[in-house]
N, C-alpha and C positions, 0 to 999 in steps of 0.2 A: 754505513750509517750506524750511529749508536741509538738504539730504540729502547725506550723505557716503558714498560707496561705497568700501569697502576690498576690492580685488580680488586674491585670491591668484593667480589666473591672469589674464593680460592680455597682449596683444601688446607686445613690446619688441624692442630691438635684438638680443638674444641669441636669442629665440624669436619671430619675427614673426607666427606663426600661433597662438601659445599663447593660448587663451581668446578667440579672435576673436568667438565667439558672445556672450561677455559684452560685448564692445565694441558689437556691434550692438544688444544689449539696452539698453545705456546710451544709445546714440544715440536709440533709439525712445522711451525714458522721458523723455529730456531735451526732447522735443518738447512734453511736457505740463508738466514741472516742472524747474527747473534742477538739475543734478547736478554735484557735485565728486567726482572719482574719484582715488584714490591707489593706485598699484601699486608695491610695493617688489620689485624683481627677486629671485627666489629660484631661482638656477640650481644651488645646491648646493655642496658642498665641493670638487668636482673641477675647478672652473673658477676661475681667477684673474680677479677682477673689479676694476673701478676705480670711484672716486667719479664719479657722473654724475647729472644731473637734466635732464629734458625736460619742458617745459610746452607744451601745445597747447590751443586753444579751438575747439570746433566748435559754433557757436551757443550753446545753453544747457548744453553739456557742457564742463567744464574737466578736463583730464587732467594729472595730476602723476605722472611716471614716474621712479623713483629706483633707482640701484644704488649699492652701497657697496664700498669697497676691501677685498678679501680675498685674501691670499696664503697658499697652502698651505705647511705646514711639512713635509709628507711622511709624517706618521703618521696613517693613515686615521681611526682612532677619535678621536684628539685633534682633528684638523681638523674632524670632524663636530660635536664639542661646541663648538669655537671658532666654527664657522659659525653654529650656532643661537643662541649668545649674542650674536654680532655682529649677527645679523639682528634679533632682538628689540630690542636696544639702539638700533640705527640707526632702526628703524621708530618707536620711541618718540620719538626726536629729531625725525623727520619730522612726527609728529602734533602735538607741542608747537609746532613751527614753524608749522604750518598754523593752529592755534587762535590763536596770537599775531597772525598776519597777517589771518585771515579771521573769527575768532570761532568759538565752538563751534557745531556743527550741532544740529539738532533730532532727527535720527535717523541712525543708522549702519546701512548695508546691506552685509553681508559676502557676497562671492561666493566660495564654496568655503571651508569652515571653517578649514583649516590652510594657512598659519599666521596669516593676517590676523585670524582669529577670536580668537586669544589677546590681541591688542591691542584688539580690540572690547570684550572683557570688562573690561579695565583702564580704558579710556577711557569706556565707558558708565557705569561706577561713578563715575569722577572727574568727568565732566560731568553726571551725573544725567540721562541720556537713555537711551532703549531702543535695542536693536539687533536687527536681524533677520538671518537667514542663508539664503542660497540655495545648495543643493548641485547640482552639475552632473556629478559623477563617478559612474561605474558600478561603483566598487570594492567596493560592498557585495554584489556577486554573487561567491560563493566561487569561481567558475570563473576569475575574473580572476587573472592571474599574480601581480600585486602587490596582492592584495586587502586590504581593511581588516583582516582577521583575522590577517594575516601581518605587519602593521606593528608597529613598536616600541611598547612600553608608553607612552612619551611621546606618541607620535602618537595612539594609541587613547584614552588618558585625556583628553587635551586636546580631541580631537574631540568626545568625549562631553560634556565640560564646556561647549563652545561651543554645542552643540545644546540642552542642557538649560537654559542661562541665557538663550537667545535669546527675545525676545518673540514671535517667529513664525518658522516654518521653511517654506521653499518648496523644491520640486523641479521639474525639468523633465519628469518622467514620474510617472504614478500608480504604476507598477510599482516603481521604485526608491524613490519617496516612501514607499510602504508598508513597504519593508524598513527604511528609516531610522526610521520611526515606531515599528515594533516593536522594533528593536534598541536604541533609546535611550529607550523608554517615554514617547514624546511624546503629548500629547493629540490632536494632529492635525497634518497637513502640508497646505499649500496647493499646488496644481499650477499652475505658470506655464510653459507650453511654450516652447520656443525659437521664434525669429521668423525671418521671411524678408523680405528687401528686394525687394518685388515691382516696384520700378522697374527691376530687373535681371532677376529671375527671373519670366518670364511665358511663356505659350504663344505659339509662333510656328509657323505651319503649315509643313511640310516638303514639298519638291518634288524630284522626280528621284532618289529614293533607290533604289538597286539592291540593296543588302544591308541586313539587319537590323543596326543599330548598337547594340551594348550599351555601356554606360558604367559605369565604376567610379571613384569619387572618394573618397579617404581619405588618412590619414597613411601607409598601407601598413604599419602596425605589426603585430606578431604577432596582436593581438586582432582584426584585420580579416580574417584568414584568407584572404589573397589567393592563397596557394598552393593552397588548396582550390578557389577560383574557377577557377584555371588548369586544375586537374585535371578539373573538371566540363566545361569547354570542350573539353578534349582528348577526352573521351568524346562530347560533342555533335558534334564534327567527324567522328566515325565514322558519324554518322547523317545529318547535313546540313551543307552548307558555305556556305549563303547568309547568312553573318553576319561581323561583325568585333567586336572588343572594344577599346575605348579605355580605358587606365588612367591616371588623373591622380593624381600624388603622387610623392614622392621614393623611387624604387624602389631596392632593394638589388641588388648583383651576383647574389645568390642567386636573385632573381626573374627577372632577365634570363637566367640560366643555365637556369632551369626552362623558360621559354618556348622557348629555343633547343633544348633537349633534346626538347621535344614537337614540333619541326618546325613550329611555328605562328607564327614570327616575322613572317610576311606577313599574319597575321590578328589577332594580339594586339599592340597598339602602345602603348608608353609615351610619354607626352608631358611628363612631369616635373610639377613643381609649377606651378600657375597662379594668377594673381590672381583675386579673386572675380568680377570681371566676365567674365573669360575662361572660368571654370567655367560661368557662365550660358550663354555661347555654345556650349560643348560640349554642354550639356544640350539646348539648343534645336535642335541638329543631330543628336541621338541619338534612338533609338527607345524605349529603356527603360534603367532603372538597375538594377544588380545589386549587392547587399551581402550578405556572408556572415559577419558578425561573430560572434565567440565570445561577446561580451557588449556591451551598449550601454546608454545611458540613453535619450535621445530625439534621434536623429541629425539634425543640421541638413541634411545632404545629402539625406535622404529628403524632407523637406518642401520643400526647394528644387526637387528634381526634380518633385514633384507640382505645384508652382506653375507649372512649365514644361510641364505636361501629360504628363509621362513616367510610365507605369506603372512599378511597382517590384517587383522580386523581391528578397526579403530573408529572412534567418534570423529566426525568431520569438524574439527575445531582448529583454530590458529593456522599454522603452516603445514598441518598433517597432509593435506591434499597435494602439497608440492612434492611429496615423495611417493604417494600411493596412487596407483592407477589400476585398471581392470586386469593387468597382467600379474600384479603382485599383491593384491589385497582387495578388501571390501570396506567401504565406509558406511557409517550409520549415524543418524541424528543423535546428538548428545542427550542423555537423560532418558532416552526411549528404550526401556528395558525389553519390551516386547519385540521391537525391531532388532535389538542386539541378539536376542534369542534366535530370531529368524535368520539373521546373518550367520550366526554360528552354525546352524544347520546347513545353510547354503554352502559355507566353506567346506564342511565335512562331506557333504554330498558330491561336491564338484572339485574336490581336492586334486583328483587326477589331472585336471585341466591346467594346473599350475606347474610350470617347468622350474623346479627348484634351483637347478644348476644355472639356468638362464637368469632367474631373479638375482642370484648372487653375482653373476658375471656382469649383468647390465648395471647394477648399482655400484659394483667395485670400480667400473670404468668411468663413472661420472666425475 
C-alpha cells in the first residue's frame, strides 16, 4: 500500500519540537510499511513566512515539509482570514503536485484533524480513497486554557466534520479517546499509545548518588504547572534537604524569578532545552520524574522515563493513569500542591520498594 500521512503538527524550522512524537510514530511505522509524509507549516497570521520546501528520506519514510509566503497587512481579523485562505490553497497545490509526481495513495492518515483534515476530506473524495485521523491533543478537556469549546465556529465545525467523515479515528489515550467519541457521536475510537525509542531510553544502573535527583521535562507551558512544582519543592525543603530538581525546557524569566525568590537556586537547576538523546541521559542520571500538568493526553515523557526505570510522580489527568500504577509511580490530584509535596516525600521514603530494572523491563515489553 501507498500511505500518505498529512501531519498538522510536525517538526519544522519554525517549531523544531512541534509534534516530534508524530515523527517518532512515523519512523516506527515506516519500518513496517513505506510512508510519505506531508507537513505544511501553520505558524499562524502573526509570523511572516517565506516559500520553502524541504525533502528528506529516512529509509522508508519520505518527509515533505512546506511553508508558503505570507506577509501581514496589519489588520488582525483580515490577516486571519487571509492566512486560512492561503493555507488551504497552498496545501491543495502541494497535494496536486504530489499526486502528479508520485500517483495517488491508497490511504490518507491525518495526524491532528485541523487543518490537514480539511484537505483529507477533499482529496479522499477526489481520489476515491478512505482517510483515517489520529488525535494527539488534550484540548477536549474543558480545563485547557484554549480548549475545543472556546475555539471558533470554523474550527469546531470543521473538526467535527473531519472526525465524522473519517473511516477510523484513533487517539493516544483511552481517556481523551472517550471524550472525542462522545463529543462527536463516533461508533468507536481505537487507542494507539505514543511510542519510545528504546535504543536511547533504557535503564542504566546509577552509582555514587548522594542526593535524590528529581527530573522535570516539558515545554514548561502554563498547562505543565511548573510553578506548582516549585512551590511543592519549597515546602519539601522545609522537611528534608537531601534532594535536587533538574528542569529541562525553555524556562521563562518568571520561573527563574520564582526559584530565586524561594532561595532554592542551589537546589533547583534549569538546563534549558535538550536534544532527545540528552533527555535520555538526564533520565538515566535521575532518581524519579515529576509531572504536575493541569491536563494531558498521553505524555511521551512519562513512558520515556519508565523505559529508563524511573518511577513517576504525576497529576492524575488525561491518560496518565493508563501508564502509571503502584509498581512504577504515584498519582496526585492536579493543582493540589500540598498533596504533591506529600507524595514527593512518600516517593523518597519508599524509593527502595521500586524495582527500577523491572519498571524498565515491564514497560519496554508492552
